[in-house]
Backbone atoms as SQL, in Angstrom:
CREATE TABLE atoms (id INTEGER PRIMARY KEY, chain TEXT, resi INTEGER, resn TEXT, atom TEXT, x REAL, y REAL, z REAL);
INSERT INTO atoms VALUES
  (1, 'A', 1, 'MET', 'N', -4.575, -21.707, -22.633),
  (2, 'A', 1, 'MET', 'CA', -4.708, -20.860, -21.592),
  (3, 'A', 1, 'MET', 'C', -3.334, -20.570, -20.990),
  (4, 'A', 2, 'THR', 'N', -3.001, -19.364, -20.585),
  (5, 'A', 2, 'THR', 'CA', -1.721, -19.024, -20.053),
  (6, 'A', 2, 'THR', 'C', -1.949, -18.820, -18.533),
  (7, 'A', 3, 'ILE', 'N', -1.144, -19.274, -17.761),
  (8, 'A', 3, 'ILE', 'CA', -1.266, -19.348, -16.243),
  (9, 'A', 3, 'ILE', 'C', 0.029, -18.703, -15.740),
  (10, 'A', 4, 'CYS', 'N', -0.227, -17.633, -14.913),
  (11, 'A', 4, 'CYS', 'CA', 1.051, -17.019, -14.197),
  (12, 'A', 4, 'CYS', 'C', 1.206, -17.640, -12.837),
  (13, 'A', 5, 'MET', 'N', 2.344, -18.160, -12.653),
  (14, 'A', 5, 'MET', 'CA', 2.561, -18.873, -11.347),
  (15, 'A', 5, 'MET', 'C', 3.662, -18.216, -10.559),
  (16, 'A', 6, 'ILE', 'N', 3.299, -17.447, -9.475),
  (17, 'A', 6, 'ILE', 'CA', 4.153, -16.629, -8.732),
  (18, 'A', 6, 'ILE', 'C', 4.805, -17.505, -7.681),
  (19, 'A', 7, 'SER', 'N', 6.062, -17.482, -7.328),
  (20, 'A', 7, 'SER', 'CA', 6.939, -18.262, -6.359),
  (21, 'A', 7, 'SER', 'C', 6.939, -19.590, -6.850),
  (22, 'A', 8, 'VAL', 'N', 7.162, -19.812, -8.041),
  (23, 'A', 8, 'VAL', 'CA', 7.184, -21.064, -8.666),
  (24, 'A', 8, 'VAL', 'C', 8.252, -22.113, -8.068),
  (25, 'A', 9, 'GLY', 'N', 9.218, -21.547, -7.220),
  (26, 'A', 9, 'GLY', 'CA', 10.246, -22.453, -6.600),
  (27, 'A', 9, 'GLY', 'C', 9.734, -23.104, -5.378),
  (28, 'A', 10, 'GLY', 'N', 8.605, -22.584, -4.642),
  (29, 'A', 10, 'GLY', 'CA', 8.068, -23.185, -3.621),
  (30, 'A', 10, 'GLY', 'C', 7.529, -24.591, -3.765),
  (31, 'A', 11, 'PHE', 'N', 7.397, -25.410, -2.837),
  (32, 'A', 11, 'PHE', 'CA', 7.194, -26.676, -2.815),
  (33, 'A', 11, 'PHE', 'C', 5.876, -27.076, -3.498),
  (34, 'A', 12, 'ILE', 'N', 4.742, -26.358, -2.963),
  (35, 'A', 12, 'ILE', 'CA', 3.384, -26.594, -3.690),
  (36, 'A', 12, 'ILE', 'C', 3.361, -26.139, -5.025),
  (37, 'A', 13, 'ILE', 'N', 3.514, -24.759, -5.343),
  (38, 'A', 13, 'ILE', 'CA', 3.693, -24.361, -6.609),
  (39, 'A', 13, 'ILE', 'C', 4.427, -25.084, -7.566),
  (40, 'A', 14, 'LEU', 'N', 5.733, -25.554, -7.138),
  (41, 'A', 14, 'LEU', 'CA', 6.580, -26.336, -8.052),
  (42, 'A', 14, 'LEU', 'C', 5.907, -27.643, -8.643),
  (43, 'A', 15, 'HIS', 'N', 5.077, -28.322, -7.518),
  (44, 'A', 15, 'HIS', 'CA', 4.593, -29.626, -7.966),
  (45, 'A', 15, 'HIS', 'C', 3.241, -29.447, -8.696),
  (46, 'A', 16, 'LEU', 'N', 2.610, -28.362, -8.442),
  (47, 'A', 16, 'LEU', 'CA', 1.385, -27.936, -9.099),
  (48, 'A', 16, 'LEU', 'C', 1.790, -27.678, -10.734),
  (49, 'A', 17, 'CYS', 'N', 2.862, -26.885, -10.822),
  (50, 'A', 17, 'CYS', 'CA', 3.523, -26.546, -12.001),
  (51, 'A', 17, 'CYS', 'C', 3.767, -27.757, -12.946),
  (52, 'A', 18, 'GLU', 'N', 4.563, -28.767, -12.295),
  (53, 'A', 18, 'GLU', 'CA', 4.791, -30.059, -12.850),
  (54, 'A', 18, 'GLU', 'C', 3.803, -30.819, -13.287),
  (55, 'A', 19, 'LYS', 'N', 2.664, -30.813, -12.623),
  (56, 'A', 19, 'LYS', 'CA', 1.340, -31.479, -12.903),
  (57, 'A', 19, 'LYS', 'C', 0.681, -30.798, -14.144),
  (58, 'A', 20, 'LEU', 'N', 0.647, -29.511, -14.078),
  (59, 'A', 20, 'LEU', 'CA', 0.067, -28.821, -15.187),
  (60, 'A', 20, 'LEU', 'C', 0.659, -29.024, -16.485),
  (61, 'A', 21, 'MET', 'N', 2.076, -29.028, -16.472),
  (62, 'A', 21, 'MET', 'CA', 2.909, -29.200, -17.600),
  (63, 'A', 21, 'MET', 'C', 2.675, -30.598, -18.234),
  (64, 'A', 22, 'SER', 'N', 2.645, -31.521, -17.418),
  (65, 'A', 22, 'SER', 'CA', 2.633, -32.907, -17.847),
  (66, 'A', 22, 'SER', 'C', 1.034, -33.341, -18.197),
  (67, 'A', 23, 'GLU', 'N', -0.007, -32.674, -17.777),
  (68, 'A', 23, 'GLU', 'CA', -1.183, -33.189, -17.971),
  (69, 'A', 23, 'GLU', 'C', -2.127, -32.286, -18.658),
  (70, 'A', 24, 'THR', 'N', -1.668, -31.105, -19.086),
  (71, 'A', 24, 'THR', 'CA', -2.619, -30.103, -19.833),
  (72, 'A', 24, 'THR', 'C', -1.632, -29.388, -20.810),
  (73, 'A', 25, 'PRO', 'N', -2.506, -28.785, -21.904),
  (74, 'A', 25, 'PRO', 'CA', -1.733, -27.904, -22.818),
  (75, 'A', 25, 'PRO', 'C', -1.503, -26.517, -22.579),
  (76, 'A', 26, 'HIS', 'N', -1.593, -26.158, -21.318),
  (77, 'A', 26, 'HIS', 'CA', -1.583, -24.883, -20.954),
  (78, 'A', 26, 'HIS', 'C', -0.211, -24.330, -20.910),
  (79, 'A', 27, 'THR', 'N', -0.016, -22.915, -20.921),
  (80, 'A', 27, 'THR', 'CA', 1.272, -22.366, -20.973),
  (81, 'A', 27, 'THR', 'C', 1.483, -21.644, -19.596),
  (82, 'A', 28, 'VAL', 'N', 2.708, -21.774, -19.031),
  (83, 'A', 28, 'VAL', 'CA', 3.009, -21.295, -17.700),
  (84, 'A', 28, 'VAL', 'C', 4.112, -20.063, -17.726),
  (85, 'A', 29, 'LEU', 'N', 3.581, -18.988, -17.100),
  (86, 'A', 29, 'LEU', 'CA', 4.612, -17.977, -17.031),
  (87, 'A', 29, 'LEU', 'C', 5.203, -18.184, -15.527),
  (88, 'A', 30, 'ALA', 'N', 6.277, -18.612, -15.321),
  (89, 'A', 30, 'ALA', 'CA', 6.871, -19.122, -13.885),
  (90, 'A', 30, 'ALA', 'C', 7.666, -17.772, -13.344),
  (91, 'A', 31, 'VAL', 'N', 7.248, -17.362, -12.285),
  (92, 'A', 31, 'VAL', 'CA', 7.784, -16.158, -11.763),
  (93, 'A', 31, 'VAL', 'C', 8.521, -16.460, -10.400),
  (94, 'A', 32, 'ASP', 'N', 9.854, -16.117, -10.283),
  (95, 'A', 32, 'ASP', 'CA', 10.508, -16.383, -8.869),
  (96, 'A', 32, 'ASP', 'C', 11.847, -15.540, -8.817),
  (97, 'A', 33, 'VAL', 'N', 12.407, -15.352, -7.752),
  (98, 'A', 33, 'VAL', 'CA', 13.738, -14.787, -7.531),
  (99, 'A', 33, 'VAL', 'C', 14.922, -15.661, -8.202),
  (100, 'A', 34, 'HIS', 'N', 14.669, -16.935, -7.995),
  (101, 'A', 34, 'HIS', 'CA', 15.769, -17.925, -8.580),
  (102, 'A', 34, 'HIS', 'C', 15.026, -18.964, -9.268),
  (103, 'A', 35, 'ASN', 'N', 15.801, -19.588, -10.139),
  (104, 'A', 35, 'ASN', 'CA', 15.214, -20.865, -10.958),
  (105, 'A', 35, 'ASN', 'C', 15.937, -22.183, -10.511),
  (106, 'A', 36, 'ASP', 'N', 16.621, -22.118, -9.432),
  (107, 'A', 36, 'ASP', 'CA', 17.440, -23.432, -8.940),
  (108, 'A', 36, 'ASP', 'C', 16.430, -24.571, -8.884),
  (109, 'A', 37, 'LYS', 'N', 15.261, -24.544, -8.413),
  (110, 'A', 37, 'LYS', 'CA', 14.409, -25.499, -7.955),
  (111, 'A', 37, 'LYS', 'C', 13.568, -26.075, -9.378),
  (112, 'A', 38, 'ILE', 'N', 13.658, -25.072, -10.269),
  (113, 'A', 38, 'ILE', 'CA', 12.766, -25.456, -11.530),
  (114, 'A', 38, 'ILE', 'C', 13.562, -25.623, -12.785),
  (115, 'A', 39, 'LYS', 'N', 14.945, -25.803, -12.497),
  (116, 'A', 39, 'LYS', 'CA', 15.706, -26.067, -13.744),
  (117, 'A', 39, 'LYS', 'C', 15.419, -27.077, -14.598),
  (118, 'A', 40, 'HIS', 'N', 14.859, -28.240, -13.950),
  (119, 'A', 40, 'HIS', 'CA', 14.530, -29.383, -14.712),
  (120, 'A', 40, 'HIS', 'C', 13.239, -29.216, -15.713),
  (121, 'A', 41, 'LEU', 'N', 12.401, -28.258, -15.197),
  (122, 'A', 41, 'LEU', 'CA', 11.228, -27.890, -16.039),
  (123, 'A', 41, 'LEU', 'C', 11.676, -26.878, -17.323),
  (124, 'A', 42, 'LEU', 'N', 12.813, -26.429, -17.182),
  (125, 'A', 42, 'LEU', 'CA', 13.210, -25.445, -18.153),
  (126, 'A', 42, 'LEU', 'C', 14.207, -26.092, -19.209),
  (127, 'A', 43, 'GLU', 'N', 14.771, -27.242, -18.978),
  (128, 'A', 43, 'GLU', 'CA', 15.651, -27.825, -19.972),
  (129, 'A', 43, 'GLU', 'C', 15.048, -28.312, -21.282),
  (130, 'A', 44, 'PRO', 'N', 15.243, -27.697, -22.319),
  (131, 'A', 44, 'PRO', 'CA', 14.496, -27.831, -23.741),
  (132, 'A', 44, 'PRO', 'C', 14.636, -29.259, -24.177),
  (133, 'A', 45, 'ASP', 'N', 15.558, -29.910, -24.102),
  (134, 'A', 45, 'ASP', 'CA', 15.694, -31.222, -24.759),
  (135, 'A', 45, 'ASP', 'C', 15.146, -32.298, -24.066),
  (136, 'A', 46, 'SER', 'N', 14.885, -32.267, -22.748),
  (137, 'A', 46, 'SER', 'CA', 14.457, -33.418, -22.030),
  (138, 'A', 46, 'SER', 'C', 12.956, -33.280, -21.575),
  (139, 'A', 47, 'ILE', 'N', 12.297, -32.473, -22.033),
  (140, 'A', 47, 'ILE', 'CA', 10.875, -32.169, -21.622),
  (141, 'A', 47, 'ILE', 'C', 9.989, -32.150, -22.758),
  (142, 'A', 48, 'PRO', 'N', 8.820, -32.720, -22.600),
  (143, 'A', 48, 'PRO', 'CA', 7.684, -32.802, -23.706),
  (144, 'A', 48, 'PRO', 'C', 7.100, -31.554, -23.916),
  (145, 'A', 49, 'TRP', 'N', 7.106, -30.578, -22.848),
  (146, 'A', 49, 'TRP', 'CA', 6.397, -29.373, -22.902),
  (147, 'A', 49, 'TRP', 'C', 7.416, -28.290, -23.273),
  (148, 'A', 50, 'ASN', 'N', 8.257, -28.513, -24.105),
  (149, 'A', 50, 'ASN', 'CA', 9.221, -27.503, -24.570),
  (150, 'A', 50, 'ASN', 'C', 8.571, -26.287, -25.112),
  (151, 'A', 51, 'GLY', 'N', 8.877, -25.155, -24.787),
  (152, 'A', 51, 'GLY', 'CA', 8.172, -23.837, -25.325),
  (153, 'A', 51, 'GLY', 'C', 6.789, -23.390, -24.646),
  (154, 'A', 52, 'ARG', 'N', 6.300, -24.194, -23.732),
  (155, 'A', 52, 'ARG', 'CA', 5.178, -23.869, -23.131),
  (156, 'A', 52, 'ARG', 'C', 5.316, -23.344, -21.565),
  (157, 'A', 53, 'ILE', 'N', 6.633, -23.145, -21.296),
  (158, 'A', 53, 'ILE', 'CA', 6.958, -22.527, -19.846),
  (159, 'A', 53, 'ILE', 'C', 8.125, -21.523, -20.048),
  (160, 'A', 54, 'GLN', 'N', 7.843, -20.381, -19.532),
  (161, 'A', 54, 'GLN', 'CA', 8.753, -19.293, -19.582),
  (162, 'A', 54, 'GLN', 'C', 9.093, -18.738, -18.047),
  (163, 'A', 55, 'PHE', 'N', 10.409, -18.800, -17.918),
  (164, 'A', 55, 'PHE', 'CA', 10.701, -18.107, -16.443),
  (165, 'A', 55, 'PHE', 'C', 11.085, -16.754, -16.526),
  (166, 'A', 56, 'HIS', 'N', 10.465, -16.145, -15.567),
  (167, 'A', 56, 'HIS', 'CA', 10.762, -14.561, -15.429),
  (168, 'A', 56, 'HIS', 'C', 11.206, -14.490, -14.007),
  (169, 'A', 57, 'ARG', 'N', 12.623, -14.024, -13.906),
  (170, 'A', 57, 'ARG', 'CA', 13.287, -13.695, -12.607),
  (171, 'A', 57, 'ARG', 'C', 12.992, -12.340, -12.131),
  (172, 'A', 58, 'CYS', 'N', 12.144, -12.265, -11.036),
  (173, 'A', 58, 'CYS', 'CA', 11.862, -10.877, -10.489),
  (174, 'A', 58, 'CYS', 'C', 11.295, -11.012, -9.078),
  (175, 'A', 59, 'LYS', 'N', 11.527, -9.943, -8.221),
  (176, 'A', 59, 'LYS', 'CA', 11.067, -9.805, -6.950),
  (177, 'A', 59, 'LYS', 'C', 9.832, -9.496, -6.877),
  (178, 'A', 60, 'ILE', 'N', 8.898, -9.959, -6.271),
  (179, 'A', 60, 'ILE', 'CA', 7.529, -9.523, -6.335),
  (180, 'A', 60, 'ILE', 'C', 7.160, -8.408, -5.535),
  (181, 'A', 61, 'LYS', 'N', 7.882, -7.938, -4.701),
  (182, 'A', 61, 'LYS', 'CA', 7.668, -6.855, -3.837),
  (183, 'A', 61, 'LYS', 'C', 7.853, -5.492, -4.591),
  (184, 'A', 62, 'ASN', 'N', 8.990, -5.479, -5.599),
  (185, 'A', 62, 'ASN', 'CA', 9.323, -4.161, -6.009),
  (186, 'A', 62, 'ASN', 'C', 9.510, -4.204, -7.549),
  (187, 'A', 63, 'ASP', 'N', 9.058, -5.309, -8.269),
  (188, 'A', 63, 'ASP', 'CA', 9.243, -5.278, -9.803),
  (189, 'A', 63, 'ASP', 'C', 7.928, -4.869, -10.596),
  (190, 'A', 64, 'SER', 'N', 8.135, -3.995, -11.211),
  (191, 'A', 64, 'SER', 'CA', 6.850, -3.551, -11.940),
  (192, 'A', 64, 'SER', 'C', 6.427, -4.449, -13.265),
  (193, 'A', 65, 'ARG', 'N', 7.347, -5.450, -13.571),
  (194, 'A', 65, 'ARG', 'CA', 7.116, -6.351, -14.608),
  (195, 'A', 65, 'ARG', 'C', 6.047, -7.327, -14.078),
  (196, 'A', 66, 'LEU', 'N', 5.866, -7.505, -12.889),
  (197, 'A', 66, 'LEU', 'CA', 5.001, -8.536, -12.295),
  (198, 'A', 66, 'LEU', 'C', 3.428, -8.184, -12.721),
  (199, 'A', 67, 'GLU', 'N', 3.155, -6.904, -12.669),
  (200, 'A', 67, 'GLU', 'CA', 1.775, -6.423, -13.212),
  (201, 'A', 67, 'GLU', 'C', 1.444, -7.016, -14.562),
  (202, 'A', 68, 'GLY', 'N', 2.476, -6.658, -15.308),
  (203, 'A', 68, 'GLY', 'CA', 2.314, -6.942, -16.830),
  (204, 'A', 68, 'GLY', 'C', 2.283, -8.416, -17.063),
  (205, 'A', 69, 'LEU', 'N', 2.922, -9.200, -16.274),
  (206, 'A', 69, 'LEU', 'CA', 2.900, -10.688, -16.475),
  (207, 'A', 69, 'LEU', 'C', 1.462, -11.202, -15.959),
  (208, 'A', 70, 'VAL', 'N', 0.961, -10.581, -15.057),
  (209, 'A', 70, 'VAL', 'CA', -0.346, -11.029, -14.466),
  (210, 'A', 70, 'VAL', 'C', -1.429, -10.540, -15.466),
  (211, 'A', 71, 'LYS', 'N', -1.238, -9.402, -15.908),
  (212, 'A', 71, 'LYS', 'CA', -2.466, -8.906, -16.993),
  (213, 'A', 71, 'LYS', 'C', -2.313, -9.708, -18.211),
  (214, 'A', 72, 'CYS', 'N', -1.154, -10.232, -18.688),
  (215, 'A', 72, 'CYS', 'CA', -1.242, -10.901, -19.931),
  (216, 'A', 72, 'CYS', 'C', -1.520, -12.378, -19.782),
  (217, 'A', 73, 'SER', 'N', -1.852, -12.929, -18.471),
  (218, 'A', 73, 'SER', 'CA', -2.312, -14.185, -18.356),
  (219, 'A', 73, 'SER', 'C', -3.704, -14.327, -18.277),
  (220, 'A', 74, 'ASP', 'N', -4.269, -15.483, -18.360),
  (221, 'A', 74, 'ASP', 'CA', -5.686, -15.777, -18.203),
  (222, 'A', 74, 'ASP', 'C', -5.988, -16.274, -16.797),
  (223, 'A', 75, 'LEU', 'N', -4.939, -16.666, -16.079),
  (224, 'A', 75, 'LEU', 'CA', -5.275, -17.210, -14.617),
  (225, 'A', 75, 'LEU', 'C', -4.056, -16.895, -13.838);
């Protein structure tokens, strides 16, 4: 299952993303303006879920890519 998580740098979404990555086989499309708070989730050598999370930098108010990310997700 592919899950689109918007504003993944926020406290609750960040912790939910960490939980999903560690306890499920799902893929996450992580969307936010910055990746500062989720860098530890994206480091390829130190994580067991390498290749299952993709970061997409975009502003949700005026970026047309967001609609495409949501459409290609299951949740």
